[in-house]
matplotlib code that plots the C-alpha trace (Angstrom):
import matplotlib.pyplot as plt

x = [-0.1, 3.3, 4.1, 0.9, 0.8, 4.8, 3.2, 0.9, 2.3, 5.3, 2.6, 0.8, 3.8, 5.0, 1.5, 1.7, 5.4, 3.3, 1.6, 3.7, 6.0, 8.4, 11.7, 11.0, 8.6, 8.3, 8.0, 11.1, 13.4, 12.3, 13.0, 16.2, 17.7, 17.4, 20.4, 23.4, 25.4, 28.1, 27.2, 28.1, 31.3, 33.4, 33.2, 28.9, 29.8, 31.9, 28.5, 25.8, 27.6, 26.6, 23.4, 22.8, 24.6, 22.1, 19.3, 20.3, 20.9, 17.5, 16.2, 17.4, 16.5, 13.4, 10.7, 9.9, 6.7, 5.1, 6.4, 9.8, 9.0, 8.5, 11.9, 13.6, 11.5, 13.0, 16.3, 15.6, 15.3, 17.8, 20.5, 18.9, 18.8, 22.5, 23.7, 22.6, 24.0, 27.6, 26.7, 26.1, 29.2, 30.7, 29.3, 30.2, 33.1, 34.1, 32.4, 34.3, 37.4]
y = [0.0, 2.8, 1.9, 2.7, 6.5, 6.5, 6.6, 8.5, 10.8, 11.2, 11.5, 14.4, 15.8, 15.4, 16.9, 19.9, 20.8, 20.4, 22.8, 24.9, 25.3, 22.9, 21.8, 17.8, 17.3, 20.7, 18.9, 21.1, 20.2, 16.7, 16.7, 16.8, 14.1, 13.1, 14.5, 13.1, 11.6, 10.5, 7.3, 7.3, 6.1, 9.9, 10.3, 9.6, 12.5, 14.8, 14.9, 15.0, 17.3, 20.6, 19.5, 19.3, 22.2, 24.6, 22.6, 23.1, 27.4, 26.7, 25.3, 28.1, 31.3, 33.8, 31.6, 28.4, 27.5, 25.0, 26.7, 26.0, 22.0, 22.2, 24.1, 21.5, 18.5, 19.6, 20.0, 16.2, 15.4, 16.2, 15.9, 12.2, 12.9, 13.5, 11.0, 8.4, 10.4, 10.2, 6.7, 6.0, 7.9, 5.3, 2.5, 3.3, 4.1, 0.9, -1.0, 0.7, -0.7]
z = [-0.5, 1.1, -2.4, -4.7, -2.1, -2.9, -6.8, -7.3, -4.3, -7.8, -10.3, -8.8, -8.8, -12.3, -12.7, -10.4, -12.1, -15.9, -14.5, -13.0, -16.5, -14.5, -16.8, -15.9, -17.4, -20.3, -23.3, -24.4, -21.1, -22.7, -26.5, -25.1, -24.6, -28.0, -28.7, -26.4, -28.4, -25.9, -26.8, -30.7, -32.5, -32.3, -36.3, -35.3, -32.3, -34.4, -37.0, -34.2, -32.0, -33.7, -33.6, -29.5, -29.3, -31.5, -28.7, -25.6, -27.1, -28.6, -25.7, -23.0, -25.3, -24.7, -25.5, -24.1, -26.0, -29.4, -31.7, -29.6, -29.2, -32.7, -34.1, -31.7, -33.0, -36.8, -35.7, -34.3, -37.6, -39.3, -36.7, -37.0, -40.9, -41.2, -38.7, -41.4, -44.6, -42.5, -41.7, -45.5, -46.7, -44.3, -45.7, -49.2, -48.4, -47.3, -50.6, -52.5, -50.5]

ax = plt.figure().add_subplot(projection="3d")
ax.plot(x, y, z, "-o")
ax.set_aspect("equal")
plt.show()
């Protein structure tokens, strides 16, 4: 019973965070973890890092509305495409050799 109460309290606190505009549950801040690149090989880290920096700049900017979240989502799409392009180039280079 105690565990169930803790879960309900935790969810309630998260909901309050959302209503108060807390960063923990704000969609703009939630998307940022997708820009992590430390798990990638060095070549892909180099391709991904500039996108991460720009995402941080946007998230820390003066606005924090739906358009900001959309901008981050589209930046994420761009990053994913670019990383795939680098992977494709690497794959093509290996096939040529």
